[in-house]
C-alpha positions as CSV (number, residue, x, y, z in Angstrom):
1,Q,-0.1,0.0,0.0
2,V,1.5,3.4,-1.2
3,Q,0.6,6.5,0.8
4,L,1.0,9.8,-1.1
5,V,0.8,13.3,0.6
6,E,0.7,16.5,-1.4
7,S,2.1,19.8,-0.3
8,G,2.9,23.2,-1.6
9,G,-0.4,24.6,-2.6
10,G,-1.5,28.1,-2.1
11,F,-3.0,31.4,-3.3
12,V,-1.0,33.2,-5.9
13,Q,-1.4,36.0,-8.4
14,A,-1.5,35.2,-12.2
15,G,1.9,34.9,-13.7
16,A,3.4,33.5,-10.3
17,S,5.0,30.1,-9.8
18,L,4.5,27.4,-7.3
19,R,6.0,24.0,-6.8
20,L,4.1,21.2,-5.5
21,S,5.6,18.2,-3.7
22,C,4.3,14.8,-3.2
23,A,5.8,12.5,-0.6
24,A,5.4,8.7,-0.9
25,S,5.6,6.0,1.7
26,G,4.8,2.4,2.2
27,G,6.1,1.0,-1.0
28,T,9.1,0.9,-3.3
29,F,8.9,4.3,-4.9
30,S,10.9,3.6,-8.0
31,N,8.5,0.8,-9.1
32,Y,5.9,3.4,-9.8
33,A,5.5,6.0,-12.3
34,M,4.0,9.1,-10.9
35,G,1.4,11.4,-12.1
36,W,-0.2,14.8,-11.3
37,F,-3.9,15.4,-11.9
38,R,-6.1,18.4,-11.1
39,Q,-9.9,19.0,-10.5
40,A,-11.4,22.4,-10.8
41,P,-14.7,23.3,-9.2
42,G,-17.6,21.7,-11.1
43,K,-15.3,19.8,-13.6
44,Q,-13.9,16.3,-13.9
45,R,-10.5,15.6,-12.6
46,E,-8.1,15.9,-15.5
47,F,-4.4,14.8,-16.3
48,V,-1.6,17.1,-15.8
49,A,1.6,15.4,-16.1
50,R,3.4,12.1,-15.7
51,I,7.0,10.9,-15.1
52,I,8.1,7.3,-15.5
53,Q,9.9,5.2,-12.9
54,S,13.4,6.2,-13.8
55,G,12.5,9.9,-14.3
56,G,13.9,9.5,-17.9
57,R,10.6,10.4,-19.7
58,T,7.8,12.8,-19.1
59,Y,4.4,13.6,-20.6
60,Y,2.3,16.7,-20.3
61,A,-1.1,17.8,-20.9
62,D,-1.2,20.4,-23.8
63,S,-2.8,23.0,-21.3
64,V,0.3,23.0,-19.2
65,K,3.1,22.0,-21.7
66,G,5.9,24.6,-21.5
67,R,4.9,26.1,-18.1
68,F,4.9,23.0,-15.8
69,T,7.7,20.7,-15.2
70,I,7.5,17.2,-13.4
71,S,10.3,15.7,-11.6
72,R,11.2,13.1,-9.0
73,D,13.8,12.0,-6.5
74,N,13.9,8.4,-6.0
75,A,16.3,8.6,-3.2
76,K,13.9,10.7,-1.3
77,N,10.6,9.2,-2.4
78,M,9.4,12.5,-3.8
79,V,7.7,13.8,-6.9
80,Y,7.4,17.4,-7.8
81,V,5.7,19.7,-10.3
82,Q,7.1,23.1,-10.8
83,M,4.3,25.3,-12.1
84,N,5.3,28.6,-13.8
85,S,3.3,31.4,-15.5
86,L,0.2,30.3,-13.6
87,K,-3.1,31.4,-15.0
88,P,-6.6,31.6,-13.3
89,E,-7.6,28.5,-15.2
90,D,-4.9,26.5,-13.3
91,T,-7.0,26.9,-10.1
92,A,-7.9,23.4,-8.9
93,V,-7.0,20.9,-6.2
94,Y,-3.9,19.0,-7.3
95,Y,-3.5,15.3,-6.7
96,C,-0.4,13.1,-7.1
97,A,-0.9,9.4,-8.1
98,A,1.2,6.3,-8.5
99,S,1.1,4.0,-11.3
100,I,2.6,0.6,-11.6
101,S,2.3,0.9,-15.4
102,R,5.5,1.4,-17.3
103,L,3.9,3.4,-20.1
104,T,5.1,7.0,-20.7
105,I,1.7,8.1,-21.6
106,A,-1.2,7.2,-19.3
107,T,-3.6,10.0,-18.8
108,R,-6.7,8.0,-17.5
109,E,-7.5,8.1,-13.7
110,T,-7.8,4.2,-14.0
111,S,-4.1,3.9,-15.0
112,Y,-3.2,5.0,-11.5
113,D,-3.2,2.7,-8.4
114,Y,-2.9,5.0,-5.5
115,W,-3.8,8.7,-4.9
116,G,-3.0,11.5,-2.5
117,Q,-5.7,13.8,-0.8
118,G,-4.8,16.8,-2.9
119,T,-3.6,20.2,-2.3
120,Q,-5.5,23.5,-3.4
121,V,-4.0,25.9,-5.8
122,T,-5.7,29.2,-6.5
123,V,-4.6,31.6,-9.0
124,S,-6.3,35.1,-9.0
125,S,-6.2,37.3,-12.0
């Protein structure tokens, strides 16, 4: 059983940056690809970014490509997403998730086996 805890959310102005962190425990972290999803009020949860087990490949939603960067530190059991040039439409609860799959591209929630509780990001205009 893998436990995931997100942190780093907050309230920022448009154009600002935030880095979200996700701490993993209870499993062999390097066995899991990691993803970030987000859910805005009244909307379905959507894929944001994914990084494979080794960290060697990443994949992003078009809406965040060029602004967000996902990374991981297998020695620390951590995954991060650096979010730059934030927009009001990035406002959402952000979740990290762990996936045993070794695919580089996996955007569906059903591809992920474990989820964190989420952290709120609010971007004002």
